[in-house]
N, C-alpha and C positions, 0 to 999 in steps of 0.2 A: 801611811807616811806623809808628812807635810811636804808641800811642793818645794819649799826651800831645801829640804833634805834630799828630795828626789833629784833636784838640779845638781847638787853636789855629787850624788851617786852616778848620775849620767855623765858628768864631766870626767869623773875618775875612770869610767868604763870606756871612754873614747879610744878606739883603736884606729888611729888616723892612717897608718900604713895599710891595714886591711881595707879600710874604707876606700882608699884610692884605687884599690884593685877590684873591689867587689860591689861598689855602691850602685851599679846599674842593675844588679840582680835583686829581686825582691827578698831573697834569702841572704843577701849580703849584709855587710856591716853598715849600720846607720846609727846616728847619735841619739835620736828621739828628742833632741833639744828644740826642734822646730817650733812647737807650740809655745815654749817659754821665750824664744827669741821674738816671735810675732807678737806676743802679749807684753813685750818690754820687760820681762822679768830678768833676762840676762841679755847682754848685747853681744854682737859679733866680736867686738874688741875684747870684751871680758873673756870670751872663749879663746881667742888668739893669745891673750896674756897668760891664760892657764896653760895652754900648750907650750908656750915658752918656758914656763916654770917647771915643766916636766922634763926639760932637757932634750926634746926631740930635735933631730936633724931637720933642717928646713925642707929638704927634698922628701922626707918621710911624710910631712904634713901638707905638702904642696897641694894635692888634690882636695883635701879636706878644706883647707883655707880658701882655695879658689871657689868652692861652693858657698862659703861664707860671703865672699866678695860678690857673688851673683845676687845675694839678698840685698846687699847695700847698693849694687848697681840699679836694681829695679826701683829701690827707694829714691835714688838720685834722679832717675828718669821721671818718676811720679812727682817729685818735688819740682822738677823743671817744667813738665808739661801740665801738671795739675789735672783738671778734668779732661784734658786732651787725651789721656790714656783710655777714656771711655769711647773713643772713636777710632776707626782704622787709622793707623799712624803713617804707614808708608805707601798708601794707596788702597783702593777698595779691595775687600776680600773677593777673590774670584770664585765662581761656581756656587754662589749662594742661592739656595732654593727656598729658604724660609728663615724666620728669626725665632723659632721655637726650640724646644729640647726634644729629641727623640724619646718617646715614652720608655723604650727598652733600655736606654742609657740611664734614665732617671731611676729605673727599678733594678738595674743590674741584671737584665735578662737579654742582653744583646747576642747571646749565643757564642761568645768568645770567653772561655773559662778564665784566662789570665786577666781579663778586664772585668768580667762580671764579679769574680771573687773579690777583687779590689773595691769595686763600687759598693757591694753589699757590706763590706767591712767599713767603708767610709760612712755609710748611712747609720751605722750603729755605734761606731767608735770615734769617728772624726779623723781617722788615719787613712791615708792613701799614699803608697810609695810614689816617689817622683816619676819613675818610669811609667807606672800605671796612669798617672795624670796625663802624661804625654800621649799614651795610647788612647785614653778616653777622649782627649781633645781631637786627635786625628780621626777617630771613628766618627765623632760628632760633626766636625767641621768639613773634613776633607773627603769623607765617604758619604755621610748622610746629607751633606750640603747645608748644615745649619750655620747661621752667622754666629761668631764666637761669643758675643756679649752675654746673652741670657744663659747659655750653658756655663759660662765662666762664673756668673753670679750663683748659679745652682751649686757648683762645686765649692765655691767660696763659703757659701752658707753652711756647709757641713764640715769643713776642715777646722780642726782645732787650731792649726797653725795658719788659719786663713789670714792672708795679707793681700788686700786688693791690688796693690802694686805688683807683687810677684805673680798673683793669679792672672790678672788681666793681661799683663805683658807676656806671660808664658803662653797663654791661649793665643795671643796675637802672633807669637813666634811660630807656633804650630800651624796656624791658619795662613801664614805667609804675609801678614800685614805688619809684622815687626821683624821680618827676616827676608832673606833673598829668595826663598822658595818654601813651599809647603812641606811639612813633615809627614811621611807615610811609613807604615810598618806592616809587613806581612805576617802570616801565621808562624812561619819559621822563626822570625825575629822574636815574636811574642812568646812562643814556646821556650825559646832559649833563656830569656830573662825572667820569665815567671814560673819556671819549673813545671810547665804543662806539656802535654803530648798530643794535642788535638790534630786531627787531619780532616780534610774534606770540607772545611768551612769556607765561607765566602772570602776569607782572607788567605786561603791556602793556594795562592797563585804567585807568579813572579811579579816584580815591581812594575814592569811595563804594562801588564794587564791590570794591575791594581790602580794605576794612575788614571785610567779612563773607565773604570768599572761603574756600572749603574748602581743606584741606591738599593741595598739589599732590602727585601720586603720587610724584614723584622725591624728595620730602622725607619720605615715610612710613617707610622703613627707618631704624632707629636703632641706635646703638652705646652700650653701657654703659661705666661708669667704666674698667675694666681695658683696654678696647679703644681708648680715646681718650687716656688720660693716660700719659705716658712714665716710669713709675716706675723702670724699669731703667736709664734714661739718667742718673739722678741718685742711684743707690745708692752704698754705700761703695766697691764695686769700680770703678764708673765714675769716682768722685772720684780714687781712687788712680792710675788709668790716665791721667786728664787731668793730674794733678799731675806724674807722671813725664815726660809729654810736654813740659811746660814747665820741667822741672828744679826744681820746688818741693820744699823739704824738709818733712818732717813734724816737728812738735814733740811731745815727750813729757817726762816728769818727769826724764829724764836730761839734757835739753837745758839750756843756760845761760839765765839771765835777766839782762837789763840793768837794773841799779839796782832790782831787785825791782818792776818796773813793766811791765804788759802793756797794749799798745794793741790793742784788738780790731777786726778787720774782719769783715764778713760779706757776704752777697749784695747787701745794700743799701748798703754802705759800702766802696768799693774805691778811695778816693782816696789817691794817694801823699802828698798834702799834709795829710791828716788827722793832727793832732798831730805833724807832721813836725819841728817845732822843739823837741820835747821828747824826752828819752831814753825808752827802753822797748823791750821785745821785741815785735815786731809778729806777731800771730797771726791767721790767717784761720780763723774758727770756722765749721765746716760741721755743722749739727745735723741728724741724720737725721730727727728728728721734724718739723722745719720743711719739709723737702723731701718728706716723706710726705704732708703736708697741702697743700703747694703745689709739686708736681713741675714740673720744667723739662726741656726737650728737650736733646739732645746739643749742638746748636749754641749753646744758651744756656750750657751748662756750659763749652764751649770758650771762649766770649766772656768769661765770668767769670774763668776761670783765666788767660787771656791778659792781662786787666787786672791780676790779682793778681801776675803775673810782673813787672810794672813797679813794684811797691811794694818799695823797698829792704829786703833782708834778711828778707823775709816768710817765715814758716813756717806750716804748716797743721795744724790739729787737727780731726780728724773725730770728732765725738762731741757729747754734750749739754753745755750750759754747766755743769751740776752736775758732770759728769765732769772738766771742765777745772778747776773749783774744787778738786776733790779732788786732782788731779794737782799743783796749785800749793801744796798745804799743806806739802809738804816744804821749801819755800823760806821758810817763815815768813810774815811779813806782806807781802802783795803787793797793790799798787794795780792795779785793773783799770779801764781807761778805755775808754769806748765812746760811740757817738753815739745819741741818742734815736731810737726807731722803735717803732711798734706791736708788731713782732715781737720786740722786745728787753725787754719789760716784766719778764721773769723774770731779767734780768741784775742783778748786784749789783756796785756799784763807783761810779766817778765818771762821771756821765752828762754828756755834752757836748751842748748844744742844737744843733739843725740850723740851717743857714744859710738861713733863710726869706727869701722875696722881700721881705716887709715884716715884720720881726721883732716890731715892737710891736703888730701886729694878731694877737691871740691869741684862743683859745676856739673853740667849735664854732658854726657858722652854719647856719641852716635852709635857706638857698639860696645858690647861687653869687653872685648879684647883691648880696645883703646883705653877703657877704664882700668882693666886688670893690669895692663902694662905699667901704669903709674902706681897702682896699689902694690904690685909685686916689688917694684923698685923700693918703695917706702918700707915695706915689711922686711925685705932682705937687709936694708940698711939698719933697721932696728935690731934685727936678729944678730947682725955682726957686732953692733955696739954692745949688746948684752952678753953674747957668747964669746966675743973676742976673735972670731974667725968667720 
């Protein structure tokens, strides 16, 4: 099935009411649209618009839409803080013992079934339930004493829906550097939401004991950056191999341009509909510097390239934006069109705003609920205008 068809199938299968009741359970209702939202194939607003077209009552979709708003909130924070999200935001992380990744976390062998099963699935498929992400971050930061940043990079590298804003800020939220307190969970909680029945583990204690517990022996061995981040999976050689597999052509200065206009795609914008009604040569820009800072695993590379293959007449340029600009100089005046994103701030050309859930709600907000208050008001107004009540 083509990705475009799968997106429509997933949209039609959304059970927003059940989602609101069961989303915290790994067996609960999820949309599976996350990878397509993160890669820019479909926007949060397009999903909202689709739900409106289905005639749902606002209260039925409330929980689902609120989760869409979390995605936009994290993006708004990233836009506002820029590289500032790469450092502790609201004060230093407390209880840090090292800046590595526990080896048992990286391998999915921490001895907690509800977490290990999730991590092993992540490493092979790129999927990890949101609640398991929180559990993994808790175990890594608040029990094993790791600083959040490298483990967050490790998880991001493997997620098909990897979005550095959402990932970094979620890890900071768990670690207490983007929230009022650290997040913890005991075995009873994990059993409940992951459908496991473990007893007698190092998490099988009450919360008071857990808060001051020593680092479990299984979490003491650690791995440093080169051992946990898949740099070789996303270097130039890996890109070219993946491109050839999908039959994608490389663009260079000897290639033709359509009406001296370039429409840029990248890891965060892979929608065939982006600027589809306008002329231009479509180029997927893969900047080595971006993937050196935010490496991704082979299955994420394959997913990205398979999405790119569905963009008509797309060509690929592996190099920095400045190198692309230089290569375009021989064509004279060229318009470069791209979509706004925190990683695109060095781009020069015509910037197209993103399709935000509530476009009129702009700026940076200190908390999600201050943001959600304005978004909810906007969406309820829109709902009333369309539905008449």
